[in-house]
C-alpha positions as CSV (number, residue, x, y, z in Angstrom):
1,M,9.7,13.6,-18.0
2,A,13.0,12.0,-17.9
3,V,14.2,14.4,-15.3
4,A,11.1,13.8,-13.2
5,G,11.6,10.0,-13.6
6,K,15.3,10.3,-12.6
7,A,14.4,12.4,-9.6
8,A,11.5,10.1,-8.5
9,L,13.8,7.0,-8.8
10,T,16.6,8.7,-6.9
11,S,14.2,9.7,-4.2
12,A,12.7,6.2,-3.9
13,L,16.0,4.4,-4.0
14,G,17.4,6.9,-1.4
15,T,14.6,6.3,1.0
16,M,14.8,2.6,0.7
17,H,18.5,2.2,1.5
18,T,19.5,5.2,3.4
19,R,19.9,5.0,7.2
20,P,19.1,8.6,8.4
21,D,20.6,7.8,11.9
22,R,24.0,7.0,10.4
23,G,23.9,8.9,7.0
24,Y,25.1,6.1,4.7
25,V,23.6,4.1,2.0
26,A,23.4,0.4,2.6
27,P,24.9,-2.0,0.0
28,M,22.8,-3.4,-2.8
29,D,20.7,-6.5,-1.7
30,W,21.7,-8.7,-4.8
31,K,19.2,-11.6,-3.8
32,L,16.3,-9.1,-3.8
33,F,17.6,-7.6,-7.0
34,A,17.7,-11.0,-8.7
35,T,14.2,-12.0,-7.4
36,I,12.8,-8.7,-8.8
37,F,14.7,-9.1,-12.1
38,A,13.6,-12.6,-12.7
39,S,9.9,-11.9,-11.8
40,V,9.6,-9.0,-14.1
41,F,11.7,-10.7,-16.9
42,V,9.5,-13.8,-16.8
43,A,6.3,-11.7,-16.6
44,E,7.3,-9.7,-19.7
45,L,8.1,-12.6,-21.9
46,G,5.5,-12.9,-24.6
47,D,3.7,-9.9,-23.1
48,K,1.9,-7.5,-25.5
49,T,4.8,-5.0,-24.9
50,Q,7.4,-7.5,-26.2
51,L,5.0,-8.3,-29.1
52,A,4.7,-4.7,-30.1
53,T,8.4,-4.2,-29.9
54,M,9.0,-7.2,-32.1
55,L,6.5,-5.7,-34.6
56,F,8.4,-2.4,-34.7
57,A,11.7,-4.1,-35.0
58,A,10.4,-6.3,-38.0
59,K,9.9,-3.3,-40.1
60,G,12.8,-3.1,-42.5
61,E,13.2,0.7,-42.7
62,V,13.3,1.2,-38.9
63,S,16.5,1.3,-36.9
64,K,16.8,-1.5,-34.4
65,W,18.6,0.9,-32.1
66,H,15.7,3.3,-32.2
67,V,13.2,0.5,-31.3
68,F,15.6,-0.7,-28.6
69,F,16.1,2.7,-26.9
70,A,12.5,3.9,-27.3
71,A,11.1,0.6,-25.8
72,S,13.7,0.7,-23.0
73,A,12.8,4.3,-22.2
74,A,9.1,3.5,-22.1
75,L,9.7,0.5,-19.7
76,V,11.9,2.6,-17.5
77,V,9.3,5.4,-17.2
78,S,6.3,2.8,-16.7
79,T,8.5,1.0,-14.0
80,A,9.2,4.4,-12.3
81,L,5.4,5.0,-12.2
82,G,4.9,1.6,-10.7
83,V,7.5,2.2,-8.0
84,L,6.0,5.6,-7.1
85,A,2.4,4.2,-7.0
86,G,3.6,1.3,-4.9
87,Q,5.4,3.7,-2.5
88,F,2.3,5.8,-2.2
89,L,-0.1,2.9,-1.8
90,T,1.9,1.3,1.0
91,A,1.7,4.6,2.9
92,V,-2.1,4.5,2.7
93,V,-2.9,0.8,2.5
94,S,-1.3,-2.2,4.4
95,E,1.0,-4.5,2.4
96,K,-1.3,-7.5,3.3
97,V,-4.4,-5.7,1.8
98,L,-2.4,-4.9,-1.4
99,H,-1.5,-8.6,-1.7
100,W,-5.1,-9.6,-1.5
101,I,-6.2,-7.0,-3.9
102,A,-3.5,-8.1,-6.3
103,G,-4.2,-11.8,-6.0
104,I,-8.0,-11.2,-6.5
105,G,-7.2,-9.0,-9.5
106,F,-5.0,-11.7,-11.1
107,V,-7.6,-14.4,-10.4
108,A,-10.3,-12.2,-11.9
109,I,-8.3,-11.5,-15.0
110,G,-7.6,-15.3,-15.3
111,L,-11.2,-16.2,-15.1
112,W,-12.2,-13.6,-17.5
113,T,-9.6,-14.9,-20.0
114,L,-10.9,-18.5,-19.6
115,W,-14.5,-17.3,-20.0
116,K,-13.7,-15.4,-23.2
117,A,-11.7,-18.3,-24.7
């Protein structure tokens, strides 16, 4: 699974930054990197993933390093799946339609959460 994840990420990153006409990899866009990092970081704060990780780390007999590396590996794999799904979806559906679907989905989840409260 790790090899497949690495291959998928390498493929995805290579297609995003490689200029086939010149054969080089463009430098990292740090503004885009910071935007993605901040968005994901804020979204994950207090998320059920973080809460589950805290519960595992709270156990006295469990190595904190095991919890850290296992949770990190899980996040890397799930993120790789998200990148691949996004790459596939944009080949089939326009970006504007995906934004609408995501927006409607978030509003629906918010309304459902308020209704259940």
